[in-house]
C-alpha positions in Angstrom: 29.0 -23.5 20.4 28.2 -23.0 16.6 29.7 -20.3 14.6 26.8 -18.0 12.8 26.7 -17.7 9.1 24.4 -15.7 7.0 22.7 -18.8 5.5 21.8 -19.8 9.0 20.5 -16.4 9.9 18.5 -16.4 6.4 17.0 -20.0 7.0 15.8 -19.2 10.6 14.3 -15.9 9.4 12.3 -17.6 6.5 11.2 -20.2 8.9 9.9 -17.5 11.2 7.9 -15.8 8.2 9.9 -13.2 7.2 9.6 -12.6 3.3 13.0 -11.6 2.9 16.1 -12.0 4.9 19.8 -10.7 4.4 22.7 -9.8 6.3 25.5 -7.1 6.2 28.0 -6.2 8.3 28.3 -3.1 10.7 30.8 -1.1 8.5 29.9 2.6 7.9 27.8 4.0 5.0 30.1 6.9 4.0 28.4 6.9 0.4 25.3 8.3 2.6 27.0 11.5 4.0 26.3 13.6 1.0 22.9 12.3 0.4 21.9 13.0 3.9 23.1 16.3 3.9 21.4 17.1 0.6 18.3 15.5 2.1 18.4 18.1 5.0 19.0 21.1 3.0 15.6 20.2 1.3 14.0 20.0 4.7 13.5 17.8 7.6 10.3 16.4 8.8 11.1 16.0 12.2 10.9 12.3 11.9 14.5 11.7 11.4 17.7 11.3 13.2 19.4 14.8 12.9 23.1 13.5 13.6 24.4 12.1 10.1 27.0 10.6 12.1 24.9 8.2 13.8 23.0 7.5 10.6 26.3 6.4 8.7 28.1 4.7 11.8 26.0 1.8 13.3 28.7 1.2 16.0 27.8 4.9 17.3 24.4 4.0 18.2 25.2 0.4 18.7 28.6 0.0 20.0 28.4 -3.8 20.2 27.6 -4.0 16.7 29.2 -6.8 14.5 26.3 -7.5 12.1 23.0 -6.4 10.8 20.2 -8.3 9.8 17.6 -6.9 7.4 14.2 -8.3 7.2 11.1 -7.5 5.1 7.6 -8.3 5.8 4.8 -7.9 3.1 1.8 -6.0 4.1 -0.8 -5.7 1.2 -2.9 -9.2 1.9 -5.3 -10.5 -0.6 -8.1 -8.8 1.2 -6.2 -5.7 1.2 -5.7 -5.8 -2.2 -9.3 -6.0 -3.0 -10.5 -3.2 -0.6 -7.8 -1.0 -2.0 -9.2 -1.0 -5.6 -12.8 0.0 -4.1 -14.2 2.8 -2.4 -17.7 3.2 -0.8 -20.1 5.1 -2.8 -20.9 8.7 -1.1 -18.9 11.6 0.1 -18.5 10.9 3.6 -15.8 7.9 3.3 -11.9 8.9 3.6 -8.9 6.9 2.4 -6.6 5.4 4.6 -3.0 4.3 3.2 -2.6 0.3 2.7 0.0 0.0 5.4 -2.2 1.1 8.1 -5.0 -1.1 7.3 -4.1 -3.8 9.6 -2.3 -4.1 13.0 0.4 -1.9 13.8 3.7 -3.1 12.1 6.0 -1.8 14.7 4.6 -4.1 17.3 4.4 -7.2 14.9 7.8 -6.9 13.7 9.4 -6.0 16.9 8.0 -9.4 18.4 9.0 -11.5 15.4 12.4 -10.0 15.6 12.8 -10.7 19.1 12.0 -14.1 18.4 14.4 -14.4 15.8 17.3 -13.1 18.3 16.1 -15.8 20.7 16.2 -18.7 17.9 19.7 -17.2 16.9 21.0 -17.5 20.2 19.6 -21.3 20.5 21.1 -22.2 17.4 24.6 -20.8 18.4 24.3 -22.3 21.9 25.4 -19.0 23.6 24.0 -15.4 24.7 24.9 -12.4 22.7 23.2 -9.0 22.7 21.1 -7.8 19.8 19.1 -4.5 19.1 15.7 -4.3 17.5 14.8 -1.5 15.1 11.6 -0.9 13.3 11.4 2.5 11.7 12.9 4.4 14.6 16.7 3.4 14.3 19.2 6.3 13.5 20.2 3.7 10.7 18.6 4.4 7.1 16.7 1.2 7.0 16.3 1.1 3.3 20.2 1.4 2.8 20.8 -1.2 5.3 18.2 -3.6 3.4 19.9 -2.8 0.2 23.4 -3.8 1.2 22.1 -6.7 3.0 20.7 -7.7 -0.6 17.1 -8.2 0.1 15.9 -5.8 -2.7 16.4 -2.2 -4.0 15.5 1.6 -3.8 13.3 2.6 -6.5 12.9 6.0 -8.2 10.1 6.8 -5.8 12.4 6.3 -2.8 10.4 3.3 -1.7 12.2 -0.1 -0.9 11.4 -3.0 -3.4 11.6 -6.8 -2.7 11.3 -9.2 -5.7 7.6 -10.5 -5.7 6.2 -8.2 -3.4 7.3 -4.7 -4.6 7.4 -1.8 -2.4 4.5 -3.1 -0.1 6.8 -4.1 2.5 7.9 -3.2 6.0 11.5 -3.3 6.9 13.1 -4.2 10.3 16.8 -4.7 11.5 18.5 -6.8 14.2 21.7 -5.5 15.2 23.6 -8.2 16.3 26.6 -8.2 19.0 28.1 -11.3 17.6 30.2 -11.8 14.2 28.3 -13.7 11.2 30.1 -15.0 8.3 28.7 -13.3 5.6 30.7 -14.7 2.9 28.2 -17.6 3.2 25.1 -15.6 2.1 22.7 -16.9 -0.4 19.9 -15.7 -2.7 21.4 -12.0 -2.5 19.2 -9.6 -4.9 21.4 -7.4 -7.1 19.3 -4.8 -8.0 19.9 -1.1 -8.5 17.4 1.7 -9.1 17.9 1.4 -12.7 15.6 -1.6 -12.2 13.3 1.3 -12.9 14.8 1.6 -16.3 13.4 4.7 -18.3 10.1 4.7 -16.3 9.1 7.8 -14.3 5.5 7.2 -13.9 5.8 7.7 -10.0 7.5 11.2 -10.6 4.5 12.2 -12.8 2.0 10.9 -10.2 2.9 12.6 -7.2 0.3 15.0 -6.3 2.5 17.7 -4.8 5.8 17.1 -7.0 7.7 15.7 -3.8 9.4 13.5 -6.1 12.1 15.9 -7.6 14.2 13.5 -9.5 14.7 9.9 -9.5 15.5 8.9 -6.0 15.4 12.3 -4.8 12.5 13.4 -2.5 11.5 16.6 -0.7 9.8 14.8 2.2 8.2 17.9 3.5 5.9 17.9 0.5 5.2 14.4 0.5 1.3 13.9 1.1 2.0 11.0 3.7 4.0 13.2 6.0 1.6 16.2 5.4 -1.2 13.8 6.9 1.0 13.3 9.7 2.6 16.7 10.6 1.4 18.8 13.5 -0.6 21.9 13.5 -2.2 23.4 10.5 -1.9 21.9 6.9 -0.4 24.5 4.5 -3.1 25.7 2.2 -1.5 24.4 -0.9 -1.6 20.9 0.2 -5.4 20.9 1.4 -7.0 20.5 -1.9 -4.4 18.0 -3.1 -5.1 15.7 -0.2 -8.5 14.9 -1.6 -9.8 12.4 1.0 -6.7 11.0 2.3 -7.1 10.6 6.0 -3.7 9.0 6.6 -0.9 8.3 4.4 -0.3 8.4 0.5 0.0 5.3 -1.7 -0.4 7.4 -5.2 3.6 6.8 -6.2 2.8 2.9 -5.4 -0.2 2.8 -7.3 1.4 4.1 -10.4 4.6 1.8 -10.2 4.6 -1.0 -12.5 6.7 -2.9 -10.4 3.7 -3.1 -7.9 1.4 -4.7 -10.6 0.7 -8.4 -10.2 2.7 -8.7 -7.0 2.2 -11.6 -4.5 -0.3 -11.2 -1.5 1.0 -11.0 1.9 0.4 -14.2 4.0 0.5 -12.3 7.3 -3.1 -11.8 8.4 -2.1 -9.3 10.9 -2.2 -6.7 8.1 -5.7 -8.0 7.1 -8.0 -4.9 6.8 -11.5 -3.9 7.6 -13.5 -1.6 5.5 -13.7 0.8 8.2 -10.1 1.2 8.6 -9.4 1.3 4.9 -12.1 3.7 4.2 -13.2 5.5 7.4 -16.7 7.1 7.9 -15.2 10.9 8.1 -18.5 11.8 10.1 -17.9 9.1 12.7 -14.4 10.3 13.0 -15.7 13.7 14.2 -18.1 12.2 16.6 -15.2 10.2 18.3 -13.6 10.8 21.7 -10.2 10.0 22.7 -11.0 7.0 24.2 -13.3 5.8 21.4 -10.7 6.3 18.7 -8.2 4.6 20.3 -10.5 1.5 21.1 -11.2 1.5 17.3 -7.8 2.5 15.9 -5.3 1.8 18.8 -4.0 -1.2 17.3 -3.3 0.3 13.8 -0.1 2.5 12.9 -2.6 5.1 12.3 -3.2 6.0 15.7 0.2 7.2 16.7 -0.4 10.9 16.0 -3.8 10.7 17.9 -7.5 11.6 17.1 -6.9 15.5 16.6 -4.6 15.1 13.5 -7.0 12.5 12.1 -10.0 14.9 12.7 -8.1 17.7 11.1 -7.4 15.4 8.2 -11.1 14.3 8.1 -12.2 18.0 8.0 -10.0 18.5 5.1 -11.5 15.5 3.4 -15.2 16.7 4.0 -14.4 19.9 2.7 -12.8 18.5 -0.5 -15.9 16.3 -0.9 -18.3 19.3 -0.4 -20.2 16.8 2.1 -23.0 19.1 3.1 -24.8 16.3 5.1 -21.3 16.5 7.4 -21.9 20.3 8.1 -23.7 19.5 11.4 -20.9 17.7 12.7 -18.2 20.2 11.2 -19.4 23.5 12.3 -19.0 22.7 16.3 -15.1 22.5 15.3 -15.4 26.1 14.8 -15.2 26.7 18.8 -12.9 23.8 19.4 -10.1 24.7 22.0 -7.5 23.5 19.5 -6.8 26.5 17.1 -5.5 24.0 14.2 -9.0 22.3 14.3 -10.9 25.7 14.2 -8.4 27.1 11.3 -8.9 24.0 9.4 -12.7 23.8 9.9 -12.9 27.5 8.5 -11.1 26.5 5.4 -13.5 23.4 5.0 -16.5 25.2 5.4 -15.2 27.7 2.9 -15.2 24.9 0.2 -19.2 24.8 0.5 -21.8 27.2 -1.2 -24.3 26.4 1.6 -25.6 29.4 3.3 -25.5 27.8 6.6 -21.6 27.5 6.2 -21.1 31.0 5.3 -23.5 32.4 7.8 -21.7 30.4 10.6 -18.2 31.7 9.4 -19.4 35.2 9.5 -20.8 35.0 12.8 -17.4 33.7 14.2 -15.8 36.8 12.9 -16.7 38.8 15.9 -16.0 36.1 18.3 -12.5 34.4 17.3 -9.6 36.0 18.8 -7.1 34.0 17.4 -5.2 35.8 14.4 -4.5 32.8 12.4 -8.1 31.4 12.7 -9.5 34.7 11.7 -7.1 34.9 8.7 -8.8 31.6 7.7 -12.2 32.6 8.4 -11.7 35.8 6.3 -9.9 33.7 3.4 -12.9 31.0 3.4 -15.5 34.0 3.3 -13.7 35.4 0.1 -13.6 32.1 -1.4 -16.1 32.3 -4.5 
């Protein structure tokens, strides 16, 4: 049997294609307690683990944890860089965040982390347990990766890896075996001060969700807004522009993201349709056709109706008159959030067809929330 060192882990991880690999112990993260309570006071999105103790004590969730391997995979490929800088002409195309251009990173990274676990056991010559965590662990992925030395958290609360900027996915492999962490190499020693005096990301945020360097109100982040359930609050609808899923504004504004290396992982190569989806085509989709087209993407997890809600907002913001025949039927959709969103979107048009349709629904709609949206839309100048 061979004792495992951090150098071994990093070498094997890099051989498997991870762009950054580091190791930390399974000790608590007490410095996060107050930060997490502050975050909770600002508002939870519902995507987080609510138990702070589970977030700061790895062994509460993983009792056999003795070490944690933090890995990163860059996702902005050369073709992704090119497509992100372009946008089709016409008003009927939306915008997806770069991170959903290709295959769902959860599946890609989990499979590779499972292979890493197997390779580490082969190297050691004995079997030990491990837990794979990609975006769904109680642990704070960015702080695990930071302590493992593979990068740093910037003022926009994104995680940066040297050479790749913040266009990276993070994952962890919690090991139930000891690792000699003293023998770690190529550690990145970087703090948020790497941003120096730059605050371009804070200034660029469309909703002011970045309250201060390293401080975010996640409930105001447009990436969250595109994924939230129900009706999008009115104050965010115009600010969504043509965003259908996710937001990259703070990343685009960041100087650290200029001139970064392109990802070599072709699983994340985009298609034009995924990057800039046809909004009218989205409205025409059934659940089956949506999953057939988007099911391998991370954009699929909230389902068709959330994406259609966002597409309606985008078409309203674009005042895409050619989309009216596809939008109007949503005023009678069984789901109230789609009826309410359609009412708002139609209110953005000057077209008499939109106004007449809204007026006719005043006498047929029974849901109070939808009625309020119709009345507000009709009152829109």
